[in-house]
Each structure stands twice: as C-alpha cells, then as structure tokens.
C-alpha positions as CSV (number, residue, x, y, z in Angstrom):
1,M,-63.1,-106.6,-25.5
2,L,-62.8,-107.7,-29.1
3,G,-60.9,-110.8,-30.2
4,R,-61.1,-114.1,-32.1
5,P,-60.9,-117.5,-30.5
6,G,-57.5,-119.1,-30.9
7,M,-55.7,-115.8,-31.6
8,D,-53.0,-114.4,-29.4
9,Y,-54.3,-110.8,-29.3
10,H,-57.4,-108.8,-28.5
11,F,-58.5,-105.2,-28.4
12,E,-59.6,-103.9,-25.0
13,F,-61.5,-100.6,-24.6
14,T,-61.7,-99.5,-21.0
15,H,-63.1,-96.6,-19.0
16,C,-62.3,-95.7,-15.4
17,A,-64.3,-93.1,-13.6
18,E,-61.8,-92.7,-10.8
19,H,-58.8,-92.0,-13.2
20,P,-60.2,-90.3,-16.3
21,V,-57.7,-90.0,-19.2
22,V,-58.0,-87.1,-21.7
23,P,-57.9,-88.6,-25.2
24,S,-54.9,-87.6,-27.2
25,P,-55.3,-89.0,-30.7
26,T,-53.5,-87.8,-33.8
27,N,-54.6,-88.0,-37.4
28,E,-52.2,-90.9,-38.0
29,D,-53.5,-93.1,-35.1
30,L,-55.5,-95.5,-37.2
31,L,-57.2,-98.8,-36.6
32,V,-57.6,-100.4,-40.1
33,F,-60.1,-103.1,-41.0
34,Y,-59.8,-104.7,-44.4
35,I,-63.1,-105.7,-45.9
36,P,-62.7,-107.1,-49.5
37,D,-66.4,-107.7,-50.3
38,R,-67.8,-104.4,-51.7
39,Q,-71.3,-104.9,-50.3
40,E,-70.1,-105.9,-46.9
41,W,-67.7,-102.9,-46.9
42,Q,-70.6,-100.4,-47.8
43,L,-72.9,-101.9,-45.1
44,T,-70.1,-101.6,-42.5
45,C,-69.4,-97.9,-43.6
46,D,-73.2,-97.2,-43.1
47,R,-73.2,-99.0,-39.7
48,I,-70.2,-97.1,-38.4
49,V,-71.9,-93.8,-39.2
50,D,-75.1,-95.0,-37.5
51,N,-73.0,-95.6,-34.4
52,G,-71.6,-92.1,-34.1
53,F,-68.5,-92.0,-36.2
54,V,-68.0,-89.2,-38.7
55,H,-66.5,-89.7,-42.2
56,V,-63.4,-87.5,-42.4
57,P,-60.7,-87.1,-45.0
58,S,-57.6,-89.1,-44.3
59,L,-54.3,-87.3,-43.7
60,N,-52.6,-90.0,-45.9
61,P,-54.2,-90.0,-49.4
62,Y,-53.4,-93.7,-49.7
63,W,-56.5,-94.5,-47.5
64,E,-58.8,-92.5,-49.8
65,V,-58.1,-94.7,-52.8
66,S,-60.0,-97.8,-51.6
67,G,-61.2,-96.9,-48.2
68,R,-62.9,-94.4,-45.9
69,T,-61.6,-92.9,-42.7
70,F,-64.0,-92.3,-39.8
71,E,-63.5,-90.5,-36.5
72,D,-65.1,-91.4,-33.2
73,P,-66.4,-88.7,-30.7
74,D,-63.0,-88.8,-28.9
75,G,-61.1,-88.1,-32.2
76,Y,-59.7,-91.6,-32.8
77,R,-59.8,-92.8,-36.3
78,V,-60.8,-96.1,-38.0
79,V,-60.2,-96.9,-41.6
80,L,-62.5,-99.3,-43.5
81,Q,-60.5,-100.5,-46.5
82,N,-62.3,-102.1,-49.4
83,A,-59.5,-104.5,-50.1
84,A,-57.9,-107.7,-48.8
85,W,-54.9,-107.3,-46.5
86,R,-51.6,-108.2,-48.0
87,P,-48.5,-108.4,-45.7
C-alpha cells in the first residue's frame, strides 16, 4: 500500500495466488507522478529503471515534452513528469 497520512486515498497493489488475474493494461492506463525538481526527477527516472521498468514512448506526445513514460513487466505504465501539477 502507498499513501500519505491524513489523505483520503491510497494505492493498493495486491496479488492472490488462488485467483490470478491476467493483466490487461492499455497504452493510456497511466499513473502520473509530478516531480518539479529536475535532479530529483532524473534520480527517480534512474531508480525506476533499476527496478525493472522500461522507458517506452508515450502514446500521447504531451507526456514526451517534460516527462518520460515507463512500463512495468505486466505492461502497466507510469509517467514521471518533470513539472509541478496544476489542476
């Protein structure tokens, strides 16, 4: 589980050996993290590759301008955006 104290949400990644689920990601299923500090962003990009993700081109060119898209071994995608999030 990933979350922050005091927030009303968390991410939960589960695995069940008795009821396996075949992953069914698409190129537009994205988990986006905004990292405005350039050095921290680069370190995070390096670390995600070290943990088995592969840098892939994004289906949407918007994410290529200030970010990088990575795919995990199941085909799910994470974008590390070198910018601050603006609603």
